[in-house]
Every structure is written in structure tokens, then in C-alpha cells.
C-alpha positions as CSV (number, residue, x, y, z in Angstrom):
1,M,-146.5,-37.0,75.3
2,T,-144.3,-35.0,76.5
3,Q,-143.0,-37.5,79.2
4,I,-142.1,-40.3,75.9
5,F,-140.2,-37.4,74.5
6,V,-138.1,-36.5,77.7
7,E,-137.7,-40.4,78.2
8,T,-136.3,-41.6,74.8
9,R,-134.2,-38.8,74.7
10,P,-130.3,-39.6,74.7
11,P,-129.1,-40.2,78.3
12,A,-127.2,-37.4,80.1
13,A,-123.7,-39.6,80.4
14,A,-123.9,-40.1,76.8
15,A,-123.6,-36.3,75.8
16,P,-119.3,-36.4,76.3
17,R,-119.3,-39.1,73.4
18,V,-119.4,-36.2,71.0
19,G,-116.3,-34.4,72.5
20,D,-114.3,-37.9,72.4
21,K,-115.0,-37.9,68.5
22,Q,-113.9,-34.3,68.0
23,R,-110.7,-34.9,70.3
24,R,-109.9,-38.4,68.3
25,T,-110.2,-36.2,65.2
26,Q,-107.8,-33.5,66.8
27,K,-105.4,-36.2,67.9
28,Y,-105.7,-37.8,64.4
29,R,-104.9,-35.0,62.5
30,T,-101.9,-33.8,65.1
31,R,-100.2,-37.0,64.3
32,Q,-101.3,-36.8,60.6
33,A,-99.3,-33.1,60.6
34,A,-96.7,-35.0,63.0
35,I,-96.0,-37.3,59.9
36,M,-96.3,-35.3,57.1
37,R,-93.6,-32.6,59.0
38,M,-91.6,-35.8,59.1
39,A,-91.8,-36.5,55.1
40,V,-91.3,-33.4,54.1
41,D,-87.3,-33.5,56.3
42,L,-86.7,-36.8,54.3
43,I,-88.3,-35.5,51.2
44,N,-86.1,-32.7,51.2
45,H,-83.1,-34.4,52.2
46,N,-83.0,-37.8,50.2
47,G,-86.1,-36.9,47.6
48,V,-89.2,-38.4,47.0
49,R,-87.8,-41.6,46.4
50,G,-85.5,-41.5,49.0
51,M,-88.9,-41.0,51.6
52,T,-90.4,-44.6,53.2
53,L,-93.3,-44.8,55.4
54,V,-90.5,-47.1,57.5
55,D,-87.9,-44.5,57.6
56,V,-90.9,-42.2,59.0
57,A,-92.3,-44.0,61.4
58,A,-89.0,-45.3,63.0
59,R,-88.3,-41.2,63.5
60,L,-91.5,-40.7,65.1
61,D,-91.3,-43.6,66.9
62,M,-94.2,-45.6,65.6
63,G,-94.9,-49.0,63.8
64,P,-95.0,-48.9,59.8
65,T,-98.8,-50.0,60.0
66,G,-99.1,-46.9,62.3
67,V,-98.0,-44.8,59.3
68,I,-100.4,-46.4,57.2
69,Y,-103.5,-46.1,59.0
70,Y,-103.2,-42.4,57.8
71,F,-101.1,-42.9,54.4
72,A,-102.0,-46.1,52.6
73,S,-98.6,-45.7,50.8
74,K,-95.0,-43.7,50.2
75,E,-96.6,-42.0,47.1
76,E,-99.9,-41.0,48.5
77,L,-98.1,-39.3,51.8
78,A,-95.8,-37.9,49.0
79,A,-98.3,-36.5,47.1
80,A,-100.0,-35.0,50.1
81,C,-96.3,-33.1,51.4
82,I,-96.5,-31.9,47.8
83,L,-100.1,-30.5,47.6
84,K,-99.8,-28.6,51.5
85,A,-96.7,-26.7,49.9
86,I,-98.9,-26.1,46.4
87,E,-101.7,-24.6,49.2
88,T,-99.2,-22.4,50.8
89,Y,-97.7,-21.0,47.4
90,E,-101.2,-20.7,46.4
91,A,-102.5,-18.2,49.7
92,L,-99.4,-16.5,49.1
93,I,-100.4,-15.6,45.3
94,R,-103.8,-14.7,46.0
95,A,-102.2,-12.1,48.7
96,A,-100.4,-10.9,46.0
97,G,-103.1,-10.6,43.6
98,T,-104.4,-7.3,45.3
99,G,-101.7,-5.1,44.1
100,A,-102.4,-2.3,41.5
101,T,-99.6,-3.4,39.1
102,P,-97.5,-6.7,37.7
103,S,-94.3,-5.3,39.7
104,E,-96.4,-4.1,43.3
105,R,-98.0,-7.8,42.9
106,L,-94.8,-9.7,42.1
107,R,-92.8,-7.7,45.2
108,T,-95.9,-9.2,47.3
109,F,-94.9,-12.4,46.4
110,V,-91.7,-12.7,47.3
111,R,-91.7,-10.9,50.7
112,G,-94.7,-13.0,51.4
113,Y,-92.8,-15.9,50.5
114,V,-89.7,-14.7,52.2
115,A,-91.6,-13.7,55.3
116,Y,-92.9,-17.6,55.4
117,A,-89.1,-18.5,55.0
118,R,-88.3,-16.7,57.9
119,D,-90.7,-18.1,60.1
120,V,-90.0,-21.4,59.2
121,A,-86.1,-20.6,60.1
122,L,-87.7,-19.1,63.7
123,G,-89.6,-22.4,64.2
124,A,-93.0,-20.6,63.7
125,R,-94.6,-22.7,60.7
126,D,-93.5,-26.1,59.0
127,P,-90.7,-26.1,56.3
128,L,-92.4,-27.0,52.7
129,A,-91.4,-29.9,50.7
130,F,-89.5,-29.0,47.7
131,F,-90.5,-29.5,44.1
132,N,-87.6,-31.4,42.8
133,D,-88.9,-34.3,42.3
134,V,-92.9,-33.9,41.0
135,R,-92.3,-35.2,37.9
136,A,-90.9,-38.2,38.9
137,L,-94.0,-38.8,41.5
138,D,-96.2,-38.2,38.4
139,D,-99.5,-37.9,40.4
140,P,-102.1,-36.8,38.3
141,V,-103.9,-34.6,41.0
142,V,-100.3,-33.2,41.8
143,N,-99.5,-32.3,38.3
144,L,-102.7,-30.6,38.2
145,A,-102.4,-28.5,41.5
146,Y,-98.9,-27.6,40.2
147,T,-99.7,-26.1,36.8
148,N,-102.8,-24.3,38.1
149,M,-100.2,-22.8,40.5
150,F,-98.1,-21.9,37.4
151,R,-100.9,-20.2,36.2
152,N,-102.2,-18.7,38.8
153,A,-98.4,-16.9,39.7
154,R,-98.4,-16.1,36.0
155,G,-101.4,-13.8,36.7
156,L,-99.7,-11.6,39.1
157,L,-97.0,-10.5,35.9
158,A,-99.3,-9.9,33.6
159,P,-102.7,-10.4,31.7
160,L,-102.4,-13.3,29.5
161,P,-101.3,-12.4,26.0
162,R,-102.9,-13.1,22.4
163,G,-101.1,-15.3,20.4
164,A,-98.8,-18.3,21.6
165,P,-95.3,-16.6,21.7
166,A,-96.5,-14.2,23.5
167,R,-97.6,-16.4,26.0
168,Q,-95.0,-18.8,26.1
169,V,-92.5,-15.9,26.6
170,L,-94.5,-15.2,30.0
171,N,-94.2,-18.6,30.9
172,A,-90.5,-18.5,30.9
173,V,-91.0,-15.6,33.2
174,T,-92.8,-17.5,35.3
175,H,-90.8,-20.3,35.5
176,L,-87.9,-18.0,35.9
177,V,-89.8,-16.2,39.2
178,L,-90.7,-19.5,40.6
179,S,-87.4,-21.2,40.2
180,Q,-86.0,-17.8,41.8
181,L,-88.1,-18.7,44.7
182,F,-87.8,-22.6,45.0
183,W,-83.5,-22.1,45.0
184,S,-83.9,-19.4,47.8
185,V,-83.8,-22.6,50.0
186,V,-80.1,-22.8,49.3
187,W,-78.9,-19.1,50.0
188,L,-81.7,-17.6,52.7
189,P,-80.4,-20.1,55.6
190,L,-76.7,-18.1,55.1
191,Y,-78.8,-15.0,56.4
192,D,-79.6,-14.5,59.8
193,P,-83.6,-14.7,60.2
194,E,-83.7,-10.8,60.9
195,D,-82.0,-10.4,57.4
196,Y,-84.3,-12.0,55.3
197,D,-86.8,-8.8,54.5
198,R,-82.9,-7.3,53.0
199,A,-82.0,-10.4,51.2
200,A,-85.8,-10.0,49.7
201,D,-85.4,-6.6,48.7
202,R,-81.9,-7.7,46.9
203,L,-83.8,-10.8,45.7
204,L,-86.5,-8.2,44.0
205,D,-83.9,-5.8,42.6
206,V,-82.4,-8.3,40.1
207,L,-85.8,-10.0,39.5
208,Q,-87.0,-6.0,38.4
209,N,-83.9,-4.5,37.0
210,G,-81.9,-7.1,35.7
211,L,-77.9,-7.3,36.3
212,G,-76.5,-5.5,33.4
213,A,-76.4,-0.8,33.9
214,A,-78.3,1.0,31.2
215,R,-76.2,1.3,28.6
216,V,-74.6,-2.5,27.9
217,A,-76.2,-4.6,25.3
218,L,-76.7,-8.6,26.5
219,S,-73.7,-10.3,25.2
220,P,-75.7,-13.5,23.5
221,G,-72.2,-15.8,23.7
222,P,-72.3,-19.5,21.9
223,S,-75.1,-21.6,21.1
224,G,-74.0,-23.9,24.1
225,P,-70.4,-24.9,25.9
226,A,-69.1,-27.3,24.2
227,A,-68.4,-31.3,25.6
228,A,-65.6,-32.1,26.9
229,N,-62.7,-34.0,24.6
230,E,-63.6,-37.7,26.2
231,D,-64.7,-41.0,24.4
232,V,-68.0,-40.4,22.5
233,S,-69.8,-43.4,24.3
234,R,-68.7,-42.2,28.1
235,E,-69.7,-39.3,26.5
236,T,-73.0,-40.6,25.6
237,Y,-73.5,-42.5,28.8
238,L,-73.4,-39.6,30.8
239,R,-76.1,-37.3,28.8
240,A,-78.3,-40.3,29.3
241,A,-77.7,-40.4,32.6
242,T,-78.3,-37.4,33.1
243,E,-81.3,-36.6,31.5
244,I,-82.8,-39.5,33.7
245,I,-81.5,-38.2,36.9
246,N,-83.1,-34.8,36.1
247,E,-86.3,-36.3,34.9
248,Q,-86.8,-38.4,37.9
249,G,-83.9,-38.2,40.7
250,Y,-81.2,-40.0,41.8
251,R,-83.1,-43.5,42.6
252,G,-85.3,-43.3,40.0
253,A,-82.3,-43.3,37.5
254,S,-81.9,-46.9,37.4
255,V,-79.6,-49.3,35.3
256,D,-82.7,-50.4,33.0
257,K,-83.8,-47.0,32.2
258,I,-80.3,-45.7,31.4
259,S,-79.9,-48.8,28.9
260,A,-83.1,-48.5,27.9
261,R,-82.9,-44.6,26.9
262,L,-79.3,-45.8,25.2
263,K,-81.2,-49.0,23.3
264,V,-78.3,-51.1,25.0
265,T,-78.1,-54.3,27.7
266,K,-77.2,-53.5,30.6
267,G,-74.2,-55.6,30.2
268,S,-73.0,-52.8,27.9
269,F,-73.8,-50.6,30.9
270,Y,-71.5,-51.9,33.2
271,H,-68.5,-52.5,30.1
272,H,-68.8,-48.7,30.1
273,N,-69.3,-48.0,34.3
274,D,-68.6,-50.0,37.3
275,A,-71.2,-49.0,38.8
276,K,-74.3,-46.5,38.8
277,D,-73.2,-44.3,41.7
278,D,-69.8,-44.2,40.1
279,L,-71.9,-42.8,36.7
280,V,-73.7,-40.3,38.8
281,V,-70.9,-39.1,40.1
282,A,-69.0,-38.6,36.6
283,C,-72.4,-36.8,35.9
284,F,-71.5,-34.1,38.5
285,R,-68.2,-34.0,38.0
286,R,-68.8,-33.7,34.2
287,T,-71.2,-30.8,34.8
288,L,-69.0,-28.9,36.8
289,D,-66.2,-29.3,33.9
290,V,-68.7,-27.6,31.6
291,M,-69.7,-24.6,33.4
292,R,-65.9,-23.7,34.8
293,R,-65.0,-24.3,30.9
294,T,-67.7,-21.8,30.1
295,Q,-66.6,-19.5,32.6
296,R,-62.5,-19.5,31.8
297,A,-63.9,-19.3,28.3
298,A,-66.1,-15.9,29.3
299,I,-63.1,-14.3,31.3
300,Q,-60.6,-15.1,28.1
301,T,-62.9,-13.3,25.6
302,A,-65.1,-10.7,27.4
303,S,-63.8,-7.3,28.1
304,D,-65.7,-6.6,31.2
305,G,-67.7,-8.1,33.6
306,W,-71.0,-7.9,32.2
307,G,-69.6,-9.7,29.0
308,Q,-68.7,-12.4,31.4
309,I,-71.5,-12.7,33.4
310,S,-73.8,-12.5,30.1
311,T,-71.9,-14.4,28.0
312,A,-71.2,-17.6,30.4
313,T,-75.0,-17.5,31.1
314,T,-76.5,-17.3,28.0
315,S,-74.4,-20.0,26.6
316,L,-75.0,-22.6,29.7
317,V,-78.9,-21.8,29.5
318,H,-78.5,-22.6,25.7
319,G,-76.7,-25.9,26.0
320,Q,-79.5,-26.8,29.0
321,V,-82.4,-25.9,26.4
322,S,-81.5,-27.5,23.4
323,G,-80.1,-30.6,25.3
324,A,-76.5,-30.2,23.2
325,T,-74.7,-30.1,26.6
326,P,-77.5,-31.5,29.6
327,L,-76.1,-30.6,33.0
328,L,-77.2,-32.1,36.2
329,R,-79.7,-30.2,38.0
330,T,-78.2,-29.4,41.6
331,S,-81.4,-31.1,42.8
332,A,-80.4,-34.3,42.4
333,L,-77.5,-34.1,45.7
334,T,-80.6,-33.9,47.9
335,S,-81.3,-37.8,46.4
336,A,-77.6,-38.6,45.9
337,P,-75.9,-40.8,48.9
338,E,-74.2,-38.8,51.6
339,A,-70.5,-39.8,50.7
340,M,-71.1,-38.1,47.5
341,Q,-72.4,-34.8,48.8
342,S,-69.7,-33.0,50.2
343,E,-67.2,-32.9,47.2
344,L,-69.9,-32.0,44.8
345,V,-71.3,-28.9,46.8
346,S,-67.7,-27.9,47.2
347,G,-67.5,-28.0,43.3
348,F,-70.9,-26.3,43.2
349,D,-69.8,-23.3,45.7
350,R,-66.9,-22.5,43.9
351,I,-68.9,-22.2,40.6
352,S,-71.1,-19.5,42.8
353,L,-67.9,-17.9,43.7
354,N,-66.6,-17.0,40.4
355,F,-70.0,-15.9,39.2
356,A,-69.9,-13.6,42.1
357,S,-66.5,-12.5,41.0
358,M,-67.8,-11.7,37.5
359,I,-70.6,-9.6,39.4
360,S,-67.8,-7.6,41.3
361,D,-65.9,-6.9,38.8
362,G,-68.6,-5.9,36.5
363,I,-69.9,-3.9,39.4
364,A,-66.4,-2.0,39.2
365,D,-65.9,-1.2,35.6
366,G,-69.1,0.4,35.7
367,S,-71.0,-2.7,33.2
368,I,-73.1,-4.1,36.2
369,R,-75.6,-2.7,38.3
370,P,-74.4,-1.9,42.2
371,V,-75.9,-5.4,43.5
372,D,-75.3,-7.8,45.6
373,A,-73.1,-9.8,44.3
374,Q,-73.4,-12.9,46.3
375,V,-77.2,-13.1,46.0
376,G,-76.8,-12.5,42.2
377,A,-74.7,-15.5,41.7
378,Q,-77.0,-17.8,43.5
379,M,-79.4,-16.1,41.4
380,V,-77.4,-16.7,38.2
381,T,-76.8,-20.5,39.4
382,A,-80.7,-20.7,39.8
383,T,-81.7,-19.4,35.9
384,I,-78.9,-22.2,34.4
385,N,-80.6,-25.1,37.1
386,A,-84.0,-24.1,36.1
387,A,-83.3,-24.1,32.2
388,A,-83.6,-27.7,32.0
389,E,-87.1,-27.7,32.6
390,L,-88.2,-24.5,30.7
391,Q,-89.0,-26.2,27.4
392,S,-91.7,-27.8,29.4
393,W,-93.5,-24.5,29.5
394,T,-92.4,-22.9,26.3
395,P,-93.0,-25.9,24.2
396,A,-94.2,-23.8,21.3
397,L,-91.3,-22.0,21.0
398,P,-87.8,-22.9,19.2
399,A,-85.4,-23.6,21.8
400,G,-83.1,-21.1,20.9
401,E,-86.4,-18.1,21.0
402,S,-87.1,-19.9,24.2
403,A,-83.5,-19.9,26.0
404,D,-83.1,-15.9,24.9
405,A,-86.3,-14.9,26.3
406,Y,-85.5,-16.7,29.6
407,A,-82.1,-15.2,29.8
408,R,-82.5,-11.6,28.7
409,A,-85.4,-11.9,31.4
410,F,-82.8,-12.2,33.9
411,L,-80.1,-10.6,32.7
412,Q,-81.8,-7.2,32.4
413,G,-85.2,-7.8,34.4
414,W,-87.7,-9.6,33.9
415,R,-90.2,-6.6,32.1
416,S,-87.7,-6.2,29.5
417,V,-89.1,-8.9,28.0
418,I,-92.8,-8.2,29.0
419,P,-93.4,-4.3,27.6
420,M,-96.9,-4.5,29.1
421,A,-96.0,-5.4,32.6
422,V,-95.2,-2.2,34.9
């Protein structure tokens, strides 16, 4: 019996087949990771809709069918990239969850994220996919994962309060915190990687303590910036296009969708607009114009830097949240044609410089705390930009209350609207 047992064992020559399988699995994973890295780069520069399997394959010197072997569709590949980013945030949240207080947990979370960003800048880790087009992807698994991540991040700040209003305010603060991290990809690269920790501390300082000096009160400002004086039908098209681009990205905002939103024919669309690209540029220019006019009005009416920055911020946030004056989210720049981008980026840079000047004036006159004016200005822009999605997280609050809580959390520090937080 023993002899039979030995003879029926697999021959020694067959043993390496297990190793071959492991090597094939490793090779599969390595190629899959390379595909995802390339897809992330395309997503971050062109948006989800601007990333194609053909482009990914070409950059990796593969045939399109080679990519399909790993990901059956563009949507599947995009979902995998975004889910990987969510997993990274979840790991950072778990690491921060061991802190004794909300402030300590937030500090660990922000510093952990910035440490990851520093590793990316040094080439030690892979970049994360931006979340700009999560809604446009409309993947149930991705949506659920993102919502769970949001809830876990919310848990870092405070215990879930009883009562819908308090919970909605906590949601607004969570949205503010996450949006500041997402926006940091715009300005962190302006620093040397060795200085990222200092930048993180400056970001945290504003998140924790706001901009205003201890004695100042919040300047509520008007309910929202007025629209430019121009033809009503033209403004209507610009607003509709702005809303759809914010929801679905540049490439998702088709002429058909814009016309359907307005309940007009495509012929009517082309009567008012030469082409979609022209309309998108007009949307960006309108957004820049609204922001500039709001800044100038605040400078003219406010007596100090705090009045200027708080009035401009609350006014623009209210306009975004109420829908009275929707502004095009700057994330749309990543999916707009490159020929448009230089002019538009320069316009947003000037807007940021104006905010930095307001903050500097406030520091000089004592109405604003001594903060980093450039970081503060970027955070103002991020706050206004992310206000477009605020109502998605605070549907049970009236738009005005939601906007007030959100703006105050930024301007006076997130703990100002969550008293139980320490």
C-alpha cells in the first residue's frame, strides 16, 4: 500500500506549476496596478468621461483588448480607481479614530492625508483618483462606498447627535473638512514636499479656529450675489449648463441634456449658442464675473478685512446653496478642452489672490487672526466651490440654514457649530 501511495503522488517535475500560477497572479496584479495608475492620471486630468480604454492602452503600449482582459469597460476601470482612493481614505480615518478627542482625531486625519500626499509627491506612493466625477459615474457600489467613507469621517468629529437639524449641521462640517482635503491637491504642490507638514498645520489652524479674531462677529452678507445684467434667455442657458456641468462634468453636459433641462429644442439651443464649447467658456466667465463683483462689493461695503472676507464668502456660499446664482465648480476645468484652460486658470488665480489680499488686510487691521493668507485664500475658494454639493448632505435643512452653518464652520472654526466637540 505504501508503494502504491508513493507512485500515485504528482511527479516532482509538476511541483513548479504552483509557483508558475503565483507568478502569473503577481504578473496579473502588477499589470492591473499599472493600468489603474495610468487611468488615475487620465481621470485626474480629463475626468471620468474623458478617460478611455484606448488612451490607457496606448500609454502602456498595449492593445485595447489587453486592457479589457483586466477591466471589461471604462466604467469598471474608473470605479476600481475611485474605490481604491476611498479605501485609502478609510485607512486614514481608521488610524485617526484612535484619538481621544475630536480635535485630536481631526489633526491625525489631516496630517495622515498630507503625509500620504507628500509620499505621492516624492514618488513613493501612487496618486489617488479625484472624486470630481463620482456622481457622473453613477455606480451603486462606488456611491455606497463613498457614503460609508463620509459617515466614518463624520464619526471622527463628534458622536452622531440626536435630532435631524444637529445631524445635518454635522454633515455640513464633514463635507467642509473633506472638501478642504480634496482641494489641497490644487495648492499643496506649490510647496516643497519637505514643507508639507507646515502646510498641514496651517490648514488645521484655520479648520480648528477659523479666520476671525476673537472679538469679531460674523458678517452675514446678502443672500447671494446678483446675476450679471444680460439677456434673460442667455442667463437661463448659462445657469442650466452650469448646473449640468457641476453634476456630470464637461463631457456629460451634452446639448441634448442642456436643452432637455430647459425644455427647449436643440434648434433653440443653437439659436442662442454657437457651440457647446462656447457655452462652457461663457459659463466659466460668468462664474468669474460673479465672484469678482461679489469681492468688489464686499470691499466697498465692509470696513475691515474680516467684513470683506466673511461677507464675500457667505454671499457666494448662499448663492451656490440656494441655486439663485450657481457657480461652475472648478473641477470642471479638469475635463474642459486644454485650449480653454490657461485663461480660466488665470482667472481663478486672480480670484484667489483677491481673497488673500482681504485676509492680509484683516491681519493688518486686527480683525483676522494671524494665519497664512495664501492657505486661507485657497480654503475660501474650496469652501465656495464645494458649497454646490452641500444640499446633497443636508437635505433636511432649509438652504439658508445649511449655508449659514457651513459658512460659519469655516469662518469661525468647525467647533463653533458643534459645541460638543473638543
